[in-house]
VEXTOR-736348 format. One record per residue (C-alpha): x, y, z; residue in three letters; residue number from 1. Coordinates in nm, 3 decimals, padded with zeros to 5 digits. Example, Ala and Ser with C-alpha at 12.3 -4.5 7.8 and 13.67 -1.06 7.14 Angstrom:
2
      c1      c2      c3 res   n
  01.230 -00.450  00.780 Ala   1
  01.367 -00.106  00.714 Ser   2
//
This chain:
345
      c1      c2      c3 res   n
 -02.367 -01.771  00.651 Met   1
 -02.142 -01.483  00.535 Ser   2
 -01.774 -01.524  00.522 Arg   3
 -01.562 -01.294  00.746 Ala   4
 -01.195 -01.281  00.850 Val   5
 -01.075 -01.031  01.119 Glu   6
 -01.436 -00.817  01.000 Asn   7
 -01.335 -00.835  00.651 Leu   8
 -01.676 -00.954  00.505 Asp   9
 -01.596 -01.149  00.176 Leu  10
 -01.927 -01.157  00.049 Asp  11
 -01.923 -00.794  00.016 Thr  12
 -01.543 -00.730 -00.092 Leu  13
 -01.511 -01.018 -00.350 Gln  14
 -01.764 -00.863 -00.590 Pro  15
 -01.648 -00.530 -00.541 Tyr  16
 -01.292 -00.609 -00.622 Leu  17
 -01.399 -00.802 -00.930 Glu  18
 -01.612 -00.503 -01.078 Ala  19
 -01.322 -00.224 -00.986 His  20
 -00.962 -00.416 -01.050 Val  21
 -00.871 -00.528 -01.399 Ala  22
 -00.829 -00.889 -01.439 Gly  23
 -00.923 -00.984 -01.036 Phe  24
 -01.122 -01.297 -00.994 Lys  25
 -01.215 -01.518 -00.709 Gly  26
 -01.276 -01.707 -00.473 Pro  27
 -01.077 -01.575 -00.263 Met  28
 -00.874 -01.686  00.051 Gln  29
 -00.799 -01.430  00.306 Val  30
 -00.523 -01.438  00.609 Glu  31
 -00.410 -01.122  00.787 Lys  32
 -00.044 -01.065  00.819 Phe  33
  00.095 -01.111  01.170 Ala  34
  00.289 -00.819  01.344 Gly  35
  00.277 -00.447  01.321 Gly  36
  00.090 -00.173  01.478 Gln  37
 -00.047  00.032  01.193 Ser  38
 -00.288 -00.038  00.921 Asn  39
 -00.445 -00.406  00.950 Pro  40
 -00.299 -00.566  00.646 Thr  41
 -00.404 -00.894  00.452 Phe  42
 -00.300 -01.139  00.219 Lys  43
 -00.561 -01.223 -00.070 Leu  44
 -00.499 -01.543 -00.263 Thr  45
 -00.749 -01.553 -00.590 Thr  46
 -00.793 -01.754 -00.915 Ala  47
 -00.646 -01.408 -01.038 Ser  48
 -00.330 -01.426 -00.814 Gly  49
 -00.207 -01.292 -00.509 Thr  50
 -00.264 -00.926 -00.361 Tyr  51
 -00.245 -00.715 -00.061 Val  52
 -00.506 -00.536  00.096 Leu  53
 -00.417 -00.256  00.369 Arg  54
 -00.710 -00.122  00.548 Arg  55
 -00.782  00.157  00.835 Gln  56
 -00.848  00.018  01.145 Pro  57
 -01.205  00.011  01.218 Pro  58
 -01.296  00.234  01.490 Gly  59
 -01.264  00.591  01.593 Lys  60
 -00.937  00.732  01.513 Leu  61
 -00.711  01.014  01.579 Leu  62
 -00.724  01.272  01.369 Lys  63
 -00.492  01.236  01.052 Ser  64
 -00.384  00.874  01.171 Ala  65
 -00.394  00.560  00.919 His  66
 -00.455  00.775  00.595 Ala  67
 -00.413  00.482  00.358 Val  68
 -00.517  00.698  00.068 Asp  69
 -00.199  00.877  00.099 Arg  70
 -00.012  00.546  00.093 Glu  71
 -00.154  00.443 -00.198 Tyr  72
 -00.118  00.820 -00.371 Arg  73
  00.301  00.779 -00.275 Val  74
  00.307  00.409 -00.406 Leu  75
  00.136  00.523 -00.731 Lys  76
  00.381  00.810 -00.751 Ala  77
  00.708  00.628 -00.692 Leu  78
  00.631  00.330 -00.956 Ala  79
  00.884  00.451 -01.214 Asp  80
  01.157  00.594 -00.984 Thr  81
  01.470  00.427 -00.836 Asp  82
  01.252  00.362 -00.485 Val  83
  01.157  00.001 -00.504 Pro  84
  00.766 -00.005 -00.413 Val  85
  00.488 -00.229 -00.453 Ala  86
  00.231 -00.200 -00.754 Lys  87
 -00.068 -00.058 -00.647 Val  88
 -00.419 -00.129 -00.839 Tyr  89
 -00.709  00.018 -00.628 His  90
 -00.794  00.285 -00.382 Leu  91
 -01.148  00.243 -00.225 Cys  92
 -01.283  00.554 -00.030 Glu  93
 -01.629  00.389  00.040 Asp  94
 -01.635  00.281  00.386 Thr  95
 -01.925  00.101  00.320 Gly  96
 -01.759 -00.205  00.173 Ile  97
 -01.583 -00.342  00.458 Ile  98
 -01.639 -00.048  00.730 Gly  99
 -01.310  00.139  00.648 Ser 100
 -01.089  00.261  00.334 Met 101
 -00.818  00.024  00.177 Phe 102
 -00.634  00.004 -00.118 Tyr 103
 -00.531 -00.319 -00.304 Leu 104
 -00.163 -00.360 -00.419 Met 105
  00.037 -00.683 -00.564 Glu 106
  00.209 -00.941 -00.340 Tyr 107
  00.600 -00.918 -00.375 Cys 108
  00.761 -01.236 -00.298 Glu 109
  01.086 -01.157 -00.082 Gly 110
  01.248 -01.165  00.262 Arg 111
  01.199 -00.957  00.531 Ile 112
  01.399 -00.935  00.876 Tyr 113
  01.244 -00.847  01.217 Trp 114
  01.592 -00.893  01.385 Asp 115
  01.817 -00.576  01.320 Ala 116
  02.114 -00.773  01.415 Ala 117
  02.038 -01.008  01.116 Leu 118
  02.126 -01.333  01.278 Pro 119
  02.018 -01.543  00.979 Glu 120
  02.302 -01.407  00.727 Val 121
  02.660 -01.463  00.743 Gly 122
  02.879 -01.129  00.841 Arg 123
  02.949 -01.035  00.458 Glu 124
  02.587 -01.002  00.369 Glu 125
  02.504 -00.798  00.686 Arg 126
  02.712 -00.527  00.571 Gly 127
  02.529 -00.564  00.190 Gln 128
  02.189 -00.533  00.343 Leu 129
  02.260 -00.233  00.558 Tyr 130
  02.429 -00.083  00.266 Asp 131
  02.128 -00.150  00.034 Glu 132
  01.926  00.007  00.321 Met 133
  02.132  00.335  00.298 Asn 134
  02.108  00.331 -00.069 Arg 135
  01.730  00.315 -00.088 Val 136
  01.679  00.585  00.188 Leu 137
  01.937  00.800 -00.029 Ala 138
  01.709  00.720 -00.346 Ala 139
  01.394  00.845 -00.169 Leu 140
  01.517  01.140 -00.045 His 141
  01.689  01.251 -00.404 Asn 142
  01.324  01.177 -00.570 Val 143
  01.223  01.475 -00.757 Asp 144
  00.876  01.559 -00.572 Ile 145
  00.776  01.782 -00.846 Asp 146
  00.875  01.541 -01.146 Lys 147
  00.635  01.249 -00.992 Val 148
  00.384  01.479 -00.869 Gly 149
  00.414  01.516 -00.492 Leu 150
  00.512  01.847 -00.470 Ser 151
  00.189  01.917 -00.268 Asp 152
  00.199  01.609 -00.034 Tyr 153
  00.315  01.809  00.272 Gly 154
  00.296  02.169  00.408 Arg 155
  00.552  02.413  00.367 Pro 156
  00.778  02.550  00.656 Gly 157
  00.985  02.424  00.929 Asn 158
  00.930  02.063  00.910 Tyr 159
  01.063  01.943  01.255 Phe 160
  00.863  02.209  01.420 Gln 161
  00.518  02.092  01.233 Arg 162
  00.622  01.757  01.364 Gln 163
  00.692  01.826  01.706 Phe 164
  00.350  02.015  01.741 Asp 165
  00.176  01.718  01.558 Arg 166
  00.318  01.465  01.779 Trp 167
  00.323  01.658  02.104 Ser 168
 -00.057  01.712  02.031 Ser 169
 -00.111  01.312  01.928 Gln 170
  00.086  01.235  02.256 Tyr 171
 -00.130  01.461  02.457 Arg 172
 -00.434  01.325  02.302 Ala 173
 -00.343  00.998  02.389 Ser 174
 -00.139  01.059  02.714 Gln 175
 -00.251  00.810  03.001 Thr 176
  00.009  00.887  03.270 Asp 177
  00.277  01.160  03.357 His 178
  00.588  01.082  03.238 Ile 179
  00.851  01.302  03.379 Glu 180
  01.153  01.206  03.109 Ala 181
  00.891  01.260  02.836 Met 182
  00.790  01.606  02.973 Glu 183
  01.160  01.703  03.016 Ala 184
  01.239  01.571  02.646 Leu 185
  00.967  01.783  02.517 Met 186
  01.066  02.084  02.665 Thr 187
  01.440  02.045  02.536 Trp 188
  01.319  01.947  02.180 Leu 189
  01.050  02.224  02.190 Gly 190
  01.344  02.515  02.273 Asn 191
  01.608  02.336  02.027 Asn 192
  01.438  02.309  01.701 Ile 193
  01.659  02.389  01.418 Pro 194
  01.585  02.668  01.182 Glu 195
  01.474  02.568  00.851 Asp 196
  01.732  02.526  00.620 Asp 197
  01.545  02.477  00.304 Gly 198
  01.604  02.121  00.249 Arg 199
  01.258  01.943  00.140 Val 200
  01.259  01.582  00.028 Ser 201
  00.999  01.296  00.036 Leu 202
  01.028  01.122  00.355 Val 203
  00.906  00.768  00.464 His 204
  00.867  00.872  00.847 Gly 205
  00.933  00.480  00.952 Asp 206
  01.204  00.357  00.784 Tyr 207
  01.367  00.094  00.931 Arg 208
  01.513 -00.271  00.826 Leu 209
  01.182 -00.466  00.843 Asp 210
  00.974 -00.249  00.648 Asn 211
  01.199 -00.334  00.356 Leu 212
  01.154 -00.669  00.147 Met 213
  01.445 -00.781  00.015 Phe 214
  01.525 -01.026 -00.296 His 215
  01.492 -01.383 -00.226 Pro 216
  01.853 -01.439 -00.273 Thr 217
  02.022 -01.137 -00.340 Glu 218
  02.110 -00.834 -00.064 Pro 219
  01.872 -00.597 -00.302 Lys 220
  01.575 -00.423 -00.181 Ala 221
  01.226 -00.524 -00.377 Val 222
  00.977 -00.324 -00.198 Ala 223
  00.976 -00.022  00.059 Leu 224
  00.685 -00.113  00.274 Leu 225
  00.414  00.088  00.540 Asp 226
  00.376  00.447  00.397 Trp 227
  00.140  00.583  00.655 Glu 228
  00.384  00.821  00.786 Leu 229
  00.510  00.962  00.457 Ser 230
  00.502  01.313  00.379 Thr 231
  00.723  01.571  00.226 Leu 232
  00.959  01.702  00.492 Gly 233
  01.313  01.675  00.607 His 234
  01.528  01.395  00.495 Pro 235
  01.750  01.382  00.837 Phe 236
  01.438  01.288  01.003 Ala 237
  01.442  00.940  00.817 Asp 238
  01.830  00.926  00.881 Leu 239
  01.796  01.010  01.219 Gly 240
  01.557  00.726  01.300 Tyr 241
  01.721  00.469  01.114 Leu 242
  02.045  00.554  01.309 Cys 243
  01.774  00.569  01.644 Met 244
  01.785  00.172  01.599 Gln 245
  02.145  00.153  01.631 Met 246
  02.085  00.302  02.036 Arg 247
  01.787  00.117  02.143 Met 248
  01.695 -00.227  02.238 Pro 249
  01.400 -00.425  02.092 Ala 250
  01.070 -00.278  02.165 Ile 251
  00.747 -00.418  02.062 Gly 252
  00.813 -00.485  01.686 Thr 253
  01.087 -00.249  01.632 Val 254
  01.415 -00.410  01.646 Ser 255
  01.729 -00.250  01.800 Gly 256
  02.095 -00.317  01.824 Leu 257
  02.167 -00.159  02.178 Arg 258
  02.445 -00.362  02.325 Gly 259
  02.564 -00.544  01.998 Lys 260
  02.945 -00.547  01.876 Asp 261
  02.841 -00.374  01.547 Leu 262
  03.204 -00.449  01.381 Ala 263
  03.180 -00.809  01.491 Glu 264
  02.838 -00.838  01.308 Leu 265
  02.945 -00.649  01.023 Gly 266
  02.714 -00.378  01.053 Ile 267
  02.828  00.005  00.977 Pro 268
  02.869  00.220  01.300 Asp 269
  02.672  00.538  01.287 Glu 270
  02.922  00.753  01.206 Gln 271
  03.007  00.573  00.865 Ala 272
  02.630  00.499  00.813 Tyr 273
  02.575  00.909  00.790 Val 274
  02.911  00.925  00.581 Asn 275
  02.733  00.668  00.349 Ser 276
  02.448  00.876  00.333 Tyr 277
  02.584  01.213  00.308 Cys 278
  02.820  01.076 -00.012 Gln 279
  02.492  00.913 -00.193 Arg 280
  02.292  01.250 -00.130 Thr 281
  02.599  01.506 -00.235 Gly 282
  02.619  01.677  00.134 Ile 283
  02.942  01.731  00.348 Asp 284
  02.837  01.674  00.677 Lys 285
  02.536  01.708  00.911 Ile 286
  02.572  01.924  01.218 Asp 287
  02.350  01.870  01.521 Asn 288
  02.299  01.483  01.468 Phe 289
  02.190  01.405  01.822 Gly 290
  01.892  01.651  01.791 Phe 291
  01.774  01.442  01.501 Tyr 292
  01.806  01.132  01.700 Ile 293
  01.641  01.266  01.983 Ala 294
  01.335  01.359  01.796 Phe 295
  01.329  01.035  01.665 Ser 296
  01.295  00.897  01.987 Phe 297
  01.043  01.147  02.096 Phe 298
  00.825  01.061  01.783 Arg 299
  00.855  00.697  01.842 Leu 300
  00.716  00.746  02.229 Ala 301
  00.427  00.936  02.093 Ala 302
  00.351  00.681  01.855 Ile 303
  00.391  00.358  02.105 Ile 304
  00.165  00.583  02.329 Gln 305
 -00.090  00.604  02.076 Gly 306
 -00.067  00.245  02.025 Val 307
 -00.158  00.194  02.353 Ala 308
 -00.423  00.438  02.426 Lys 309
 -00.595  00.245  02.129 Arg 310
 -00.564 -00.092  02.291 Ala 311
 -00.725  00.048  02.588 Ile 312
 -00.996  00.193  02.377 Asp 313
 -01.056 -00.155  02.210 Gly 314
 -00.955 -00.133  01.852 Asn 315
 -00.575 -00.155  01.806 Ala 316
 -00.463 -00.401  01.564 Ser 317
 -00.236 -00.651  01.782 Asn 318
 -00.312 -00.772  02.120 Lys 319
 -00.002 -00.705  02.271 Asn 320
 -00.047 -00.316  02.210 Ala 321
 -00.164 -00.229  02.567 Ala 322
  00.160 -00.348  02.693 Glu 323
  00.384 -00.120  02.492 Leu 324
  00.322  00.195  02.667 Gly 325
  00.557  00.098  02.965 Gln 326
  00.825  00.171  02.656 His 327
  00.729  00.522  02.640 Val 328
  00.966  00.654  02.956 Gly 329
  01.281  00.477  02.866 Pro 330
  01.264  00.582  02.508 Leu 331
  01.277  00.943  02.614 Ala 332
  01.562  00.872  02.855 Glu 333
  01.743  00.727  02.538 Met 334
  01.662  01.056  02.373 Ala 335
  01.823  01.246  02.659 Gln 336
  02.155  01.025  02.608 Glu 337
  02.170  01.095  02.249 Ala 338
  02.144  01.471  02.352 Ile 339
  02.413  01.438  02.612 Ala 340
  02.641  01.264  02.376 Asp 341
  02.588  01.543  02.118 Gln 342
  02.667  01.792  02.373 Ile 343
  03.024  01.599  02.484 Lys 344
  03.144  01.630  02.128 Glu 345
//
């Protein structure tokens, strides 16, 4: 009888890894990590050590989604930079091994916080962890993309126009209902995309607290995780997405700080956070920041709609995925709040 864990054929996988990864040796035990909506991720405990395997989900996928080969490439490129990343060992593009493309990387020990309010730590450490998250984001955007070999990791041209076109298309491809707030938001964004200011950096695409692993005892990041949406683009997209979470409640696996007293918690407010980022990246200020937050709400809404559609089609990686679709409208409404706040300023 063959061994299988969540559709991984271990009798095929183990000899493949032993042949392609230096020092890898079975037997191996496999468990799937809980949480997350992107690429299914597994912990491999073996005679030679502990590893992490990330794969594309099985089944038909939206075009350009779940590109684990891009994740592998960017992790490899960042190995010697100030951005903390896990070491990668092997990319398997042969879908015949486990049914989809996958890669193997090191298993990092550390803390992952799922609640943006950080109830597990004290007030002082909350501020330190948020400052470290700010530092890592600035380090990411300060990476010399030519030096690390990522100058062709994204397309040229107006990043926000490209992203708007991409996520509008993905949203339409996975749309199940007519949501008026989403239609109004897409119209506004399409009419208010900023002129291309020439800023180009490596962007993570899903930069948030629970995609950072921190040192077991220190407020220091040891690995930035989940690079599925990374590309070359505009750095304010990542910053807007991070600040968006200060304005939103918890939705699915994405935590938020809406309604929380940030000063009491020891977490910097949006303006202080933006100021720290600007100082670290050498810029004076950011104009029209409401657009970047609104755009982030739109993109998250489009992503969530895609997850919900995959659940309906039967190939989402989390059993609660179908319920996420109900949040698309409220996210679009929160985007409109950010737009209104900017107009008031």
